[in-house]
GUPA-649234 format. One line per field, with one value per residue (C-alpha): residue in three letters; chain; x, y, z. Coordinates in Angstrom, 2 decimals. Each point is the difference from the previous one (the first is absolute). Example, Ala and Ser with C-alpha at 12.3 -4.5 7.8 and 13.67 -1.06 7.14 Angstrom:
! GUPA-649234
r	c(ALA,SER)
c	c(A,A)
east	c(12.30,1.37)
north	c(-4.50,3.44)
up	c(7.80,-0.66)
END
This chain:
! GUPA-649234
r	c(MET,ILE,ARG,TYR,ILE,PRO,PHE,LEU,LYS,ALA,LYS,GLN,ASN,GLU,LEU,ASN,ALA,MET,SER,GLU,LEU,ALA,PRO,ASN,VAL,LYS,LEU,ALA,ILE,CYS,PRO,PHE,PHE,ASP,PHE,PRO,ARG,LYS,GLN,GLU,LEU,TYR,GLY,PRO,ASP,GLN,TYR,ALA,ASN,THR,ALA,LYS,ARG,ILE,ALA,LYS,SER,LEU,ALA,LYS,HIS,TRP,GLY,ALA,LYS,THR,GLU,PHE,TYR,PHE,ASP,ASP,LEU,ASP,ILE,GLY,GLN,ASN,LEU,GLU,VAL,GLU,GLY,GLU,HIS,ARG,TYR,ALA,PHE,VAL,LEU,GLY,VAL,LEU,CYS,GLU,LEU,SER,VAL,ILE,PRO,VAL,VAL,GLY,ILE,SER,ARG,LEU,SER,HIS,ASN,ALA,ALA,VAL,ALA,ARG,LEU,LYS,ASP,GLU,GLY,VAL,ILE,SER,THR,ASP,THR,LEU,ALA,PHE,ARG,VAL,VAL,GLU,ASP,ASP,PHE,GLU,ASP,PHE,GLU,VAL,VAL,LYS,ASP,GLU,ILE,GLU,GLU,ASP,LEU,GLY,ASP,VAL,PHE,ARG,LYS,PHE,GLU,GLU,ILE,ASP,LEU,VAL,LEU,ASP,CYS,ARG,LEU,CYS,THR,ALA,LYS,ASP,GLU,SER,VAL,THR,ALA,GLN,GLN,ILE,ALA,ALA,PHE,ALA,LYS,LYS,PHE,CYS,SER,THR,TYR,SER,VAL,ARG,ARG,VAL,VAL,VAL,THR,GLY,SER,SER,ILE,PRO,ALA,SER,SER,ARG,ASP,VAL,LEU,ASP,VAL,ASN,THR,THR,CYS,VAL,VAL,ALA,ARG,LYS,GLU,LEU,ALA,ILE,LEU,ALA,LYS,VAL,ARG,ASP,LEU,LEU,ASN,ASP,ASP,VAL,VAL,THR,GLY,ASP,TYR,ALA,THR,VAL,SER,PRO,PHE,TYR,SER,GLU,ALA,ASP,LEU,ALA,PRO,GLU,ILE,MET,GLN,ASN,VAL,MET,THR,ALA,ARG,LEU,THR,TYR,SER,PHE,LYS,GLY,PHE,HIS,TYR,PHE,ILE,ARG,GLY,SER,SER,MET,LYS,SER,GLY,GLY,TYR,GLU,GLN,TYR,PHE,ALA,LEU,ALA,ARG,HIS,ILE,CYS,GLY,GLN,ASP,PHE,PHE,ARG,GLY,PRO,LYS,TYR,SER,SER,GLY,ASP,ALA,TYR,LEU,HIS,ASP,LYS,SER,ARG,ARG,ILE,GLY,ASN,ASN,CYS,THR,PRO,GLY,ALA,VAL,ILE,LYS,PRO,SER,VAL,VAL,ALA,HIS,ILE,SER,TYR,MET,VAL,LEU,GLY,ALA,ASN,ALA)
c	c(A,A,A,A,A,A,A,A,A,A,A,A,A,A,A,A,A,A,A,A,A,A,A,A,A,A,A,A,A,A,A,A,A,A,A,A,A,A,A,A,A,A,A,A,A,A,A,A,A,A,A,A,A,A,A,A,A,A,A,A,A,A,A,A,A,A,A,A,A,A,A,A,A,A,A,A,A,A,A,A,A,A,A,A,A,A,A,A,A,A,A,A,A,A,A,A,A,A,A,A,A,A,A,A,A,A,A,A,A,A,A,A,A,A,A,A,A,A,A,A,A,A,A,A,A,A,A,A,A,A,A,A,A,A,A,A,A,A,A,A,A,A,A,A,A,A,A,A,A,A,A,A,A,A,A,A,A,A,A,A,A,A,A,A,A,A,A,A,A,A,A,A,A,A,A,A,A,A,A,A,A,A,A,A,A,A,A,A,A,A,A,A,A,A,A,A,A,A,A,A,A,A,A,A,A,A,A,A,A,A,A,A,A,A,A,A,A,A,A,A,A,A,A,A,A,A,A,A,A,A,A,A,A,A,A,A,A,A,A,A,A,A,A,A,A,A,A,A,A,A,A,A,A,A,A,A,A,A,A,A,A,A,A,A,A,A,A,A,A,A,A,A,A,A,A,A,A,A,A,A,A,A,A,A,A,A,A,A,A,A,A,A,A,A,A,A,A,A,A,A,A,A,A,A,A,A,A,A,A,A,A,A,A,A,A,A,A,A,A,A,A,A,A,A,A,A,A,A,A,A,A,A,A,A,A,A,A,A,A,A,A,A,A,A,A,A,A,A,A,A,A,A,A)
east	c(157.37,3.44,2.45,3.37,1.58,3.23,2.10,1.70,2.13,-1.95,2.64,-0.78,0.76,-2.10,-2.85,0.25,-0.25,-3.56,-1.29,1.72,-1.91,-2.74,-3.54,-0.57,3.27,-0.85,-3.34,1.77,2.46,0.06,3.50,1.77,2.33,2.76,1.41,3.42,3.00,3.06,3.51,-0.07,-2.76,-2.91,-0.41,-3.57,-0.17,1.46,-2.41,-2.97,0.97,0.54,-3.41,-1.71,1.72,-1.07,-3.64,-0.03,1.54,-2.37,-2.99,1.32,1.23,-2.25,-3.09,-2.01,-2.67,2.06,1.34,3.67,1.99,2.57,2.57,3.29,1.53,3.42,0.33,1.79,0.00,-2.19,-1.12,-2.63,-1.16,-1.88,-0.81,-1.28,1.32,1.51,-2.55,-2.90,1.37,0.19,-3.53,-1.24,1.65,-1.52,-3.47,-1.75,1.20,-1.20,2.85,-0.07,2.09,2.42,0.77,2.36,1.36,2.36,-0.92,-1.86,0.15,-0.65,-3.08,-1.24,0.20,-2.26,-2.53,-0.12,-0.45,-2.79,-1.79,0.44,-1.43,3.21,0.08,-3.19,0.62,-1.40,2.91,3.28,3.14,1.95,3.58,1.83,3.70,1.87,0.99,-3.69,-1.67,2.27,-2.48,-3.43,-0.26,3.11,-1.37,-3.79,-0.21,2.23,-2.20,-3.13,1.60,1.71,-2.43,-3.37,-1.26,1.00,-1.29,-3.46,-0.19,-0.03,-2.45,2.57,3.71,2.32,2.65,3.36,2.67,3.26,3.02,2.17,3.15,-0.62,3.29,1.24,-3.39,-1.08,-3.05,-1.88,0.63,-0.92,-3.17,-1.06,0.54,-1.99,-2.87,-0.24,0.07,-2.61,-2.38,0.11,-0.17,-2.94,-1.89,0.38,-0.49,-2.11,2.33,-0.83,3.10,3.25,3.07,3.34,2.96,3.77,2.89,3.08,1.74,2.80,0.68,3.05,0.34,3.59,-1.42,-1.28,2.28,3.24,0.32,-0.56,-1.75,-3.51,-1.67,-3.36,-1.35,-2.80,-2.90,-0.17,-2.93,-2.18,1.02,-0.93,-3.33,-0.82,0.64,-2.15,-2.86,0.28,-0.07,-2.89,-2.02,-1.32,0.24,3.28,0.95,3.45,2.35,3.60,2.41,-0.03,3.53,1.24,1.46,-1.93,3.27,0.80,1.26,0.73,3.64,0.84,3.10,1.44,-0.70,3.67,0.26,-3.31,1.38,2.83,-2.05,-3.28,-0.17,-2.54,-2.46,-3.28,-2.33,-2.66,-2.38,-1.19,-1.42,1.28,3.19,1.60,2.49,2.77,2.41,2.63,2.31,2.94,0.15,-1.72,3.35,1.76,-2.90,-2.14,-3.76,0.06,0.78,-3.71,-0.75,2.10,-1.52,-3.51,0.94,1.26,-3.25,-2.17,1.95,-0.92,-2.74,-1.90,-0.32,-3.74,0.18,-0.75,-3.78,-0.11,0.39,1.46,2.96,0.69,-0.44,2.60,2.55,-0.78,0.53,3.29,1.20,-0.39,1.63,-3.26,-0.29,2.31,2.66,-1.21,1.04,-0.01,-3.09,-1.83,-0.02,-1.82,-3.42,-0.09,1.47,-2.74,-2.71,1.27,0.15,-3.43,-1.59,1.58,-1.09,-3.61,-0.22,2.44,1.57,-3.02,-2.75)
north	c(83.66,0.99,0.23,-0.12,1.25,-1.79,2.09,-2.41,0.03,-1.47,-2.68,-3.65,-1.26,2.71,-0.65,-3.75,0.62,1.27,-3.47,-1.48,2.13,-1.58,1.11,1.94,1.85,0.93,1.44,2.36,1.56,2.17,-0.30,3.00,-0.91,2.18,-0.61,-1.55,2.30,-0.90,1.44,0.25,2.04,-1.81,0.07,0.22,-3.66,-1.24,2.17,-1.24,-3.65,0.42,1.67,-2.83,-2.64,1.86,0.14,-3.70,-0.94,2.25,-1.59,-3.44,0.59,2.80,-0.22,2.36,1.00,1.02,3.55,0.90,3.19,0.43,2.77,0.64,2.56,-1.66,0.28,3.32,0.44,1.54,-2.85,-0.52,-3.58,-0.81,3.68,0.55,1.33,-2.99,0.08,0.25,-3.09,-1.92,0.96,-1.07,-3.39,-0.33,1.30,-3.37,-0.35,1.94,2.49,3.25,2.65,2.17,3.72,2.40,3.52,1.18,-2.93,2.03,-2.29,-3.02,1.63,1.17,-3.59,-1.12,2.77,-0.83,-3.74,0.66,2.19,-2.69,-2.70,-2.02,0.49,-1.41,0.45,3.03,-0.02,1.82,-0.21,3.17,-0.87,2.65,-0.30,1.77,3.16,0.57,-0.97,2.22,2.90,-0.16,3.79,0.15,-2.45,0.43,2.39,-2.25,-2.99,1.77,1.40,-3.23,-2.59,1.65,-1.02,-3.66,-0.16,1.13,-2.86,-2.52,-0.43,-0.62,0.26,-2.31,2.24,-1.80,1.67,-1.68,0.47,-2.25,-0.81,0.99,-0.72,3.62,1.57,1.59,-2.07,2.75,2.70,-2.29,-1.19,3.57,0.99,-2.98,0.57,3.71,-0.66,-2.76,2.14,2.91,-2.12,-2.04,3.19,1.14,-3.19,-3.15,-2.62,-3.71,-1.11,1.43,-2.23,0.60,-1.98,-0.18,-2.38,-0.49,-2.25,1.64,-0.82,-2.09,-2.49,1.16,3.23,-1.83,-3.01,-1.62,-3.41,-3.01,2.06,0.69,3.18,1.35,3.23,1.96,0.66,3.77,0.09,-1.67,2.53,2.84,-1.67,-0.43,3.70,0.97,-2.09,1.74,3.42,-0.72,-2.14,-1.61,-3.12,0.03,-2.96,-1.50,-0.18,-1.16,-1.30,-3.57,-1.48,1.86,3.50,2.83,0.82,-3.51,0.01,-3.05,-0.03,-0.72,-2.12,-3.03,-3.24,-0.57,3.49,-0.44,-3.09,2.11,2.96,-1.60,-1.48,-2.35,1.82,-0.67,2.49,-0.87,2.48,-0.20,2.41,3.42,-1.31,-1.58,-2.78,-0.24,-2.86,0.24,-2.69,0.30,0.55,-2.53,-0.88,-0.75,-1.35,-1.61,-0.47,-2.56,2.74,0.91,-3.21,1.23,3.49,-1.45,-2.32,3.02,1.93,-3.01,-0.37,3.48,0.52,2.31,-2.55,-0.65,-3.58,-1.77,0.19,3.80,0.51,-1.69,2.37,-1.22,-3.60,0.65,1.18,-2.99,-2.40,1.62,-0.14,-3.77,-0.06,-1.05,0.75,1.80,2.52,3.58,2.88,3.77,0.30,-3.07,1.19,3.24,-1.60,-1.87,3.01,2.26,-2.56,-0.41,3.78,0.79,-2.83,1.32,3.57,-1.13,-2.75,1.27,3.47,1.74,-2.01)
up	c(39.33,-1.32,2.92,-1.71,-3.25,-0.98,-2.41,-2.38,-3.12,-2.91,-0.49,-0.54,3.51,1.68,-2.45,0.57,3.74,-0.40,-0.89,3.08,2.50,2.09,-0.99,3.25,-0.53,-3.59,1.12,2.42,-2.45,-3.12,-1.48,-1.49,-2.87,-1.39,-3.46,0.77,-0.04,-2.09,0.11,-3.79,-1.67,-1.60,-3.74,-1.37,-1.03,3.28,1.97,-2.06,0.37,3.75,0.39,-1.88,2.14,3.15,-1.16,-0.85,3.34,1.98,-1.71,0.92,3.55,1.27,-2.21,-2.14,2.53,3.04,0.35,-0.06,-0.52,-2.74,-0.44,-1.82,2.36,-0.15,-3.79,-0.19,-3.76,-2.70,-2.18,-2.66,-0.54,-3.19,-0.45,3.56,3.29,1.80,2.87,-2.45,-1.72,3.29,1.01,-3.42,0.44,3.49,-0.94,0.27,3.60,3.07,-0.02,1.97,-1.77,1.95,-0.42,1.74,0.26,-2.79,-2.25,-2.62,-3.05,2.23,1.55,-3.41,-1.26,2.85,-0.68,-3.72,0.55,2.50,-2.56,-2.65,2.24,0.13,3.78,1.51,3.72,1.82,2.49,-0.52,2.14,0.81,0.98,2.00,0.89,2.79,-1.85,-0.73,3.28,2.14,-0.24,-1.65,-0.23,-2.20,-2.58,0.24,-2.97,-2.07,0.88,-1.16,-3.15,-1.06,1.35,0.58,-3.44,0.31,3.59,-1.16,-2.50,2.88,2.87,2.73,0.69,1.92,1.61,0.12,2.14,-0.94,2.27,-2.18,2.06,3.62,1.75,0.07,0.75,3.27,0.96,1.82,-2.62,-2.89,1.75,0.71,-3.63,-1.25,2.42,-0.80,-3.75,0.24,2.07,-2.42,-3.14,1.32,0.86,-3.61,-2.04,0.24,1.46,0.31,1.92,1.33,-0.40,1.70,-1.31,0.20,0.60,2.13,-2.55,-2.02,-3.64,0.90,2.87,0.50,1.40,3.09,0.51,-1.04,-1.61,2.27,2.68,1.30,1.18,1.15,-1.52,1.64,-2.38,0.20,-2.43,2.63,2.65,-2.36,-0.77,3.70,0.65,-3.01,1.36,3.37,-1.66,-2.34,2.38,-3.15,-2.12,-1.94,-2.17,0.55,-2.94,-0.38,-2.62,1.37,-0.10,-3.11,0.23,-1.71,-1.75,-1.19,-3.56,-2.10,-1.05,-3.61,0.61,-1.71,1.93,0.83,1.52,1.85,1.74,1.45,1.24,1.10,3.49,1.54,2.27,1.76,1.66,2.57,1.62,3.58,2.57,-1.01,-1.60,-3.06,0.65,-2.60,-0.50,-2.69,-1.29,-2.35,-3.74,-2.19,-1.57,3.28,2.07,-2.66,0.05,2.80,2.52,-0.07,1.90,2.93,-0.17,0.10,2.88,1.95,-0.50,0.86,3.23,1.22,2.60,-2.34,-2.83,-0.39,-1.24,-3.28,0.34,0.10,-3.75,-3.05,0.36,3.52,-1.21,-2.69,2.57,2.20,-2.90,-0.96,3.59,-0.29,-3.47,-1.65,-3.71,-2.36,0.92,0.38,-2.23,0.67,-2.21,1.29,3.64,-0.86,-0.45,3.33,1.81,-1.38,0.83,3.58,0.48,-1.44,1.99,3.19,-0.67,-0.41,2.61,2.59,-0.06,-1.53,1.70)
END
């Protein structure tokens, strides 16, 4: 039974993390991957090469027979790749895997690409995901005609729909109001269409760590997405699947900076999730503090009462090893995989049990 949907960027470290999960954890999740956002626009060749690398890595680290969602919501550009709409190209590359396509409101060419590929037999699954963001789930009555006009045709090509209500960044949201909007939308949508599962997701992690803490400090951030989810469950009195963006912000964007500039602006940071909170610890810039500062950051986390110990997951074991200066120095990229593994494992075995 799927109990948790981690929303991840389809970048190499997040994809690698899938093969590090314990078997019982993998059975309880259905990951949702977004094509990674870049500050510079993709060119057709770069987009195509990235899509092919993603497909190859998913086959290796997740497998061909296990379901996952894939979307490109964060790619805010019109782009044709090898003569096709960019999302059609991605789905074609992923067609030998168990991918669930994703559609949404006001994404006409995107939705049309899904409908066409389903008719052509490129898409084999009978499940479709419908991703709804805050501007759209505020009031079902306002958008219901648009949903039927824009999406009714593609909905009827699939046997069931997974309704994904995506709050994105939750920190400024009113928990009660947002939960009421989500619950009302879900009730009305589920009474109209055949829905397999309802997923509620969001994050309390901003795009930049400087938005929550200064250098060489720690802080605790309440996970507002979990509070919203709890209120939705109370209102629906039904089974709602937990989603979140793990330890990477929904608005994370890879900077295209020269290495020497990156050393000045990037700081060491670790994130660790525990009951209802994210714990952040931030060091100094990589240029001034070096890579060895990660050993001290890991030692600090492992010394906290909420640290679950090295046997909990390979991510926790990684932090434990680094706290004892075992192995190579960390890097900002290398810590993403163990952080994601530790978070997903906790959401399945602990917070979402």
